[in-house]
N, C-alpha and C positions, 0 to 999 in steps of 0.2 A: 503493499499499500504506500509506503514512503516514497521507492522508487517511482510507483506510478506517479503517486504527488509530482514528484519530482519534475519527471518530462514533462507534464502539463503545464506547469510553472513555466518551464524553457520555453515552450512551447505559447506559451502567451505571450510574455516578453518579445521572442523572436517576429509573432507577427502583430501585435498591439501598432507599431509604428507603421506599419505597410498599410493594417486597415486606416489608421487615423487617416493616412493621406487619402484615400481611395476616399475614408466618407466627408473627408472636409477639405480638399485638395481643389473642387469646384470642379473636378473633369467630370465628361460625360459616360467613360465606361464604366463609374460602379463596380458591381462583381460580378466577374463573369458570367459567361454559360455553364462551365466546368463548375461553380463556386470557388471557395477559398479554401482548402484543406490545414487541418489544424488533427494532431494528432486527437484520434478518438472522434473528428468533429468534420463536417461539410456544411460550410455555408455558404449558403446559394442566394440569403435574402437578409435585410438589415436588420430583420428580431429575429436571425439563429443567433445572432451574436450572444455569450454568455453574459451573462450581468457582471462577472469577474471580470470579464475583458476590456467589457464597457465601461466600467468605471475607473481603468486603466488608464484606456484610453483618454475620457475625460480628464483624467487628472493630470495627463499632458499640452494640456490647450486650455487658454485664459476662458475669465467667466463669461466674455461675450459668446465666445464661439460652442463655449457647455452650453447656454441657454438657446443658442441656436440649435443644437443637438437633439435638446428634450422635443423640439418639436418635428424630427424627423417621422415618427410613428409610436403610438400609445406604447409600444412596448420599450422603448429608449425612455420616453417622459417617465413612466411609473421606476424605470432601472434608477434612473438620474435624480429622478425627488425624491425617492426613496432612500440613496443614498450618499446624497450631497449634503456636507455638514458647515463646509469654510465658502462663503460666498461675496465674494467684493464689486459695488458696481460704480464706482465711483468714475471708472472710463464715462458713465454718462452723465454728457454734458450737456443732454437737454431733454426733459421728458421722463425722469427717473422717480417720478411722485408717482404716474401711471405706471411705471414699471414697475415699480415696488408693488401694488396695488394688485396685479397680474398676475406676481412672481411667488407673492407669500403666500395666497392657499395651497401652490404646489410646494413649496420647496419648505417642507412642515418640521422637518429635520436637523436645521439649521443648529449650528455651536455657536456659530462665528460668522458677524455680518457688515461689510465696512460701508457705510454709507457717507464717506466723506465728501463734500463735495467744495470747487473752486466758486459756484454763486448759487445763491440760495433754492432752491427746488423745492426743498421735503415739505409737506404740510401734515397737519398732523393727523389728517383720516389714512395716511400712510402708516404712520405711526403704530397706530389703532389697530389696523390691519395684523402688521406681523406679530401686537403682542396678542392678539387673536387666535393665530396660528404654530407661532415658532414658540413652542413654551418650553425647547430644550434649550433656547439662544441662554450663552454663558457670555458670551464677546460680544459688543455692540458697541458701533463708532459712529456716534453724529455731530462729527464736530461740523462747526461753520453753518448748523442747520437757525439759520434765522429767524424765518417763517414759523419753525414751531413755538406754540403754548405751555403753559400749564398742562392743558390735556393730554398732550406727548406724556409727560413724564406719570400723569395718574396711569396712562394705558402702561405702562414702563411697570408700574409697583404691582400692579395685579395680575400682568404675566407671564414674569420672569424672576419666578422664588429661586433661581440657580446663578442667575446673573452674577458673576464675576469678576467683569472688565466693561467700564464703563467711559467713554469718552464722549462727554458734551461739552467738551470746550468752543468757545465762542458762540456758542446759545444765549444769548445776552437776555430772551424774554423770560427766563425761566424765573418761578419765586421761588425765595428762600422756605417760603409754607410747602411748596410742591414737593423740593427736595428734603426735607424734613419727612415729608409723607412718603417719597420713595425708600428712606433708610429704613424705616419702620416695617417694607415687607421684602425687600432687597436685603437681607441679613449677609449675605456671603459675601458681599463686596469685597475686593483685595486691591484693585488698580482701579479709581476715579480721577479724570480728568475735568476739573471747572475752571479751567485759565480762560478766564475773558467775561466767566457768567459772574457781572457786579451785582446782580441785584440777588439770583440767586445765592452766591457764595458769601456768607455774612455769618456771624456769631451764632446765631439760632440755628441756622445751619449745619455748622459744628458742632456743636453743641449736639443735635441731633446725630451727628456723624457718629460720635464719642460715645452717646449710649447705644446706636443700634449695630453697628460695625468695626464686632471688636477684633472680626477676623484683618481690618484695611491693613493693606503694606504700602503703600504708594496713594501718594495725592498730592496733585498737580494744583494752588491755588493762586497761580500767576496773573499780576493783573488786580487783583479782587481787593479792592481798595476798601472793602466794607470787613473786610476783614481784623479782628483786635486779641487782643490778650485773652481774653474771656473765653473765646473758641478756640484758640490754640490751645491753651489750657485745659478744655474739655477735652479735646481732640486725642490728645497726649495720654491723659490717664485712662481716655477710652481705647486708646489702640495701643496697648504699648509692644505688639508687632512691626511697629511703623518703622518703615526703612528707608526710604524715599519719601521727602519732602520738598515743595516747591514754590517758598514762601515771595517771590521777585513783585518785588513794586506792590507788599502788603506793606503803606504806609504808614500805618497804624500801629502796628505791633512793636514792643518793648523786647527787653531784655529779658522780662517774666516768661515770653513765650518760649525765647530757648530755655531758660532755666527749669522752666516747666519739661517741654522735651530732652532735653539732659538727662534728668531726674525719673521720666517715666516710661523711654526710648531706647532700651540698650542696643537696640539690634541697628539703629537710625545709620546709615551709612551716606547717604546723600543730603543734604539740606543749600537750599539757596534763600540767599537772603541780601539778593542786590536788589541798590536804593533802596533797604531798610535803614534810613538813616539815623532811630532813633536805639541801636546797636551800640552797645559800649562794651569796654571792656570787660567787664558783672556777667554778660553773656558770653565772652569767651573763657574766661578764668572756672566759668563754672560747667562748661565742656571739657576742660582739663580736668577736673576735680571728679566728674565722676566715668571720667576713663578709666581714673589709676582704681577708682572704687571696683570701677565691672571686668578690673582684669587684675586685681587682687581675688573678687570673687570666683572668677572663673579660674584660677590656677588654684584654687581651693579646692572646687566641685571638682575640676578635670584632673588632679594631683598633677601638675604645671604642664601638661599638653594643650597648653594656653595656643590658641589659635588665633589668626588676628583680626580682631572685633572691631569696632568704631566708624569712625566716621574717613570716606575712602574718597568724598570730591566735595567739597565745601566753593562755595561762591560769597565772597563778601564785597566785591564790588560797589562800590559809590560808598559805603558804610564809614563816613569818614570821620569819623568820632573815633573809632577801634585806633590804639598804640603800637606800637613795634613789638614791645615786652609780651603783649599780653596775645598777638600772634605767632611771636616766635615758641611763648610757651605751647599753644595749642600744635604746630608742624612739629616741634619735640613729644608730644604726648604721641600723635596721629601720624606713626610712620608712612602710612600710605599716602597721606600728602604732600603734595611736590608741588614746587615752584621750579623745577627745572627745566630747561627747553622742551619740547615736546612732546610733556606726561602734564605741566599744570595742570593737579586737581585740586590745587589751590589754585584759587580765581580771585585777583584784589585788584583790578582795572580803578582808577578812576581815583584807589587810594597812594598819592607820591608820597605820604611819608612812611609806606610799610615799604619803602624800597630795599631797606636793611635786611630783610627778613626772607631768609633762605632756610629749604629744606636740608636734611641729611644728604643729600645726595650731591648738594651742592658744595657743603662743607667739605665734607672726605673730597670731593675732585679739587677743591683748593690746596688739600693738605699733599692728596699725592703731587700737585703740581709745585708745590714751595717744596717741599722734599729734595735735601740734598745731600745725596751720602758720604761716609766720613772717606778717604781715600784708601783704598788697601796699601798697607806694608809688605 
């Protein structure tokens, strides 16, 4: 049985590309009169192609071609609709809304759906249709959907209980009330992008996220100017597994936000504080202090088998109140933070007073370059 299965797989690999060219190459010949022979099979019509082979063919073509293939015959439509789990429609520059309305009732097994747009096309009825039919969805990208309203978020709340990744960046019409409502139902969220959601990303919304989404690992709050310390503190206390946080342009936050993150999120590896001008040395030293505590606890719990934890990426550009000694202490405590050329995981653009700060690599290189060996006698 194992040898037979291996032969069949080799036959599928050998002929899938040939059949794909026949099916989608635009030629008029189609399948010849004698059919196409595969191990144990003779294909004379498109409907004779085994589902396993068809899905392999589909995996080799782009999403637009795959949608066309689903219209070849009822057999292909059923096979593709039942087997397709990932779909991207970002290539659709016009009439995306109508396309979603027609496809969502067919592709009910979708787990990932990307509907990113260059110009706003999606409307609430499309999202409501997705929510009514695609209940297995785990990853949804609705970025730059400027036409969507709170009706869409309410539909998402009821339609996707297993949602783990959501990108609604640039969706400026969403309110914090609807975002709060969403978190009450989508409690498995791990990755959430709210960049530019000025009305939706507020302290009220962050309190709801901290209350309901304890599994959250990545959150983008870039340019959400209504976010303050109250919201970030709630987020830190409620989401201890947070690993990536972008607070770029959150001009209202102060050191209290960073201190809460340092105290409550030991796995935080990436933090962006670009243009957060209220951040001072106090925040930097809190990160250093908690790194020392976490490192000691890790040594104790793992009997010395300490793995590299802590910040691996930090952006403090335009944080002009921070002084060199505080940043140097931070750099010394987190060996993964680099200022050296080509690595730059510690970004300090616009902070002219921090030019003296260097990572261990730069210091070591300087020592090596300046070392003069004693002459041998």
